[in-house]
C-alpha positions in Angstrom: -1.3 -13.1 -15.3 -3.6 -14.3 -18.1 -7.3 -14.9 -17.6 -6.8 -18.7 -18.1 -4.2 -18.9 -15.3 -6.4 -16.8 -13.0 -9.3 -19.1 -13.6 -7.2 -22.2 -13.1 -5.8 -20.7 -9.8 -9.3 -19.8 -8.6 -10.7 -23.3 -9.4 -7.6 -25.0 -7.8 -8.1 -23.0 -4.6 -11.8 -23.9 -4.5 -11.0 -27.6 -5.0 -8.2 -27.5 -2.4 -9.9 -25.4 0.3 -13.6 -25.8 -0.5 -16.1 -23.1 0.4 -15.5 -21.0 3.6 -17.7 -22.4 6.3 -18.2 -19.0 8.0 -18.4 -15.5 6.5 -18.6 -16.6 2.8 -18.2 -13.4 0.7 -21.3 -14.0 -1.3 -23.4 -14.6 1.8 -22.0 -11.3 3.3 -22.9 -9.5 0.1 -26.4 -10.9 0.2 -26.9 -9.7 3.7 -25.6 -6.2 2.7 -28.1 -6.2 -0.2 -31.0 -7.3 2.1 -30.2 -4.5 4.6 -30.0 -1.9 1.9 -33.3 -3.2 0.5 -35.0 -3.1 3.9 -33.9 0.5 4.5 -34.5 1.8 1.0 -37.6 -0.1 0.1 -39.8 -0.5 3.2 -42.9 -2.4 2.4 -42.0 -2.5 -1.3 -42.8 1.2 -1.8 -39.2 2.5 -2.6 -39.5 2.8 -6.3 -36.8 2.7 -9.0 -34.7 5.6 -7.5 -34.4 3.7 -4.2 -33.4 0.6 -6.1 -30.8 2.4 -8.1 -29.3 4.0 -4.9 -29.2 0.6 -3.1 -27.5 -0.9 -6.1 -25.0 1.9 -6.3 -24.2 1.6 -2.6 -23.8 -2.2 -2.8 -21.9 -2.6 -6.1 -19.9 0.5 -6.9 -17.6 0.8 -3.9 -16.7 -2.9 -4.1 -16.2 -2.6 -7.9 -13.9 0.4 -7.4 -11.9 -1.4 -4.7 -11.5 -4.5 -6.9 -10.4 -2.4 -9.9 -7.8 -0.6 -7.7 -6.5 -3.8 -6.2 -6.3 -5.5 -9.6 -4.1 -2.7 -11.0 -1.4 -3.1 -8.3 1.7 -4.8 -9.5 2.1 -8.2 -8.0 -1.0 -7.9 -5.9 -3.3 -7.8 -8.9 -2.7 -11.3 -10.0 -3.2 -12.7 -6.5 -6.3 -10.6 -6.0 -7.8 -12.0 -9.2 -7.3 -15.6 -8.1 -8.7 -14.9 -4.7 -11.7 -13.0 -6.1 -12.5 -15.9 -8.4 -12.1 -18.4 -5.5 -14.6 -16.3 -3.5 -17.1 -16.1 -6.3 -17.0 -19.7 -7.5 -18.5 -21.9 -4.9 -18.2 -25.1 -7.0 -19.9 -27.2 -4.4 -23.0 -24.9 -4.3 -23.0 -24.8 -8.1 -23.0 -28.6 -8.2 -25.7 -28.9 -5.6 -28.0 -26.4 -7.5 -27.3 -28.0 -10.9 
């Protein structure tokens, strides 16, 4: 599926369904990042290495999973649309603009 069709599908889902009321993926990721920061950077004394480790723990597994799912035939296109829907949040973007 082309990028344009994936974008169109993600936006269409966002318009049709709106943002999830509970367990929004971006909110869940923010909570994960906050917990990692609290453990790896207590009192702001963690340093760069702690920040790098927290980033790696938060970002790399999800990126690897997304890359693996995107490569699956048939599943990849649906995953791309769903990932874009989860990341868009048009209502929030509109409210913050």
